[in-house]
C-alpha positions in Angstrom: 19.7 24.3 8.3 19.0 25.2 11.9 15.7 24.7 13.5 14.1 27.4 15.7 13.8 26.7 19.4 10.6 24.8 20.4 9.1 27.9 22.1 9.2 29.9 18.9 7.6 27.3 16.7 4.0 26.8 16.0 3.1 23.2 16.8 0.9 22.9 13.7 3.4 24.6 11.4 6.2 22.4 12.8 4.2 19.2 12.6 2.8 19.6 9.1 6.0 18.9 7.1 6.8 16.1 9.5 3.5 14.3 8.9 3.6 15.1 5.2 6.9 13.4 4.9 5.6 10.4 6.8 2.5 10.2 4.7 4.2 8.5 1.8 4.4 4.7 1.8 8.0 4.6 0.5 9.2 7.2 3.0 7.5 5.5 5.8 9.1 2.2 4.8 12.5 3.9 4.8 11.9 5.2 8.3 10.9 1.7 9.4 14.1 0.2 7.8 16.3 2.8 9.4 14.7 2.3 12.8 15.0 -1.4 12.8 18.2 -1.9 10.8 20.2 1.2 11.7 22.1 3.4 9.3 22.3 2.5 5.6 23.7 3.6 2.3 21.6 4.4 -0.7 22.6 1.0 -2.1 21.5 -0.8 1.1 18.3 1.1 1.4 17.3 0.6 -2.2 18.2 -3.1 -2.4 14.7 -4.5 -1.8 12.8 -1.4 -2.8 10.2 -1.3 -5.5 11.5 2.0 -6.7 14.9 3.1 -8.2 17.9 4.3 -6.3 17.2 7.8 -7.6 13.7 7.7 -6.2 15.0 6.5 -2.9 17.5 9.4 -2.9 14.6 11.9 -3.5 12.5 10.3 -0.7 15.5 10.6 1.7 15.9 14.2 0.8 12.3 14.9 1.7 12.8 13.1 5.0 15.9 15.1 5.6 14.1 18.3 4.9 11.5 17.3 7.5 14.4 16.6 9.9 13.6 12.9 10.1 16.9 11.6 8.8 20.4 12.8 8.4 23.3 11.8 6.2 27.0 11.5 6.8 29.9 10.6 4.5 31.8 7.4 5.0 34.5 7.3 2.4 32.7 7.5 -0.9 29.3 6.5 0.5 26.6 8.7 1.9 25.1 6.9 4.9 21.6 7.8 6.1 20.5 7.5 9.7 17.3 8.2 11.6 16.9 11.5 13.6 15.0 10.2 16.6 14.2 13.7 18.0 11.8 14.4 15.1 10.0 11.1 15.7 9.6 12.2 19.3 8.1 15.4 18.0 5.6 13.4 16.0 4.8 11.3 19.1 4.3 14.4 21.2 2.0 15.9 18.6 -0.2 12.8 18.4 -0.3 12.7 22.2 -1.6 16.3 22.3 -4.3 15.4 19.7 -5.2 12.3 21.7 -5.6 14.3 24.9 -7.8 16.9 23.1 -10.0 14.1 21.9 -10.2 12.6 25.4 -11.3 16.0 26.7 -13.8 16.5 24.0 -15.3 13.0 24.5 -15.5 13.6 28.3 -17.4 16.9 27.7 -19.7 15.1 25.3 -20.4 12.4 27.8 -21.2 15.0 30.5 -23.6 16.7 28.1 -25.4 13.5 27.1 -25.7 12.4 30.7 -27.2 15.7 31.9 
């Protein structure tokens, strides 16, 4: 699945599935494991999980659909790895929101001081 170029995407439309995928505790835990431990197979990623291997697989598919992880075949195993560009997209989105809040608070401060 190819992603449209950044200029053609709506920031909100692009960010919504990203944050929806990150909004689940199990999926966020998978992202943290992949970011700290590197690529892992389903067996490795489900070893200490509180959910089944099948559930981990479903969560990884949601993360893949949001562009946060990718999988490759290594022999008989499917190995999952983090897609750092999408995390950078999330960071950029949060930075925009933070800047908007800073601007709004500065306007409020000026209003109150007048």
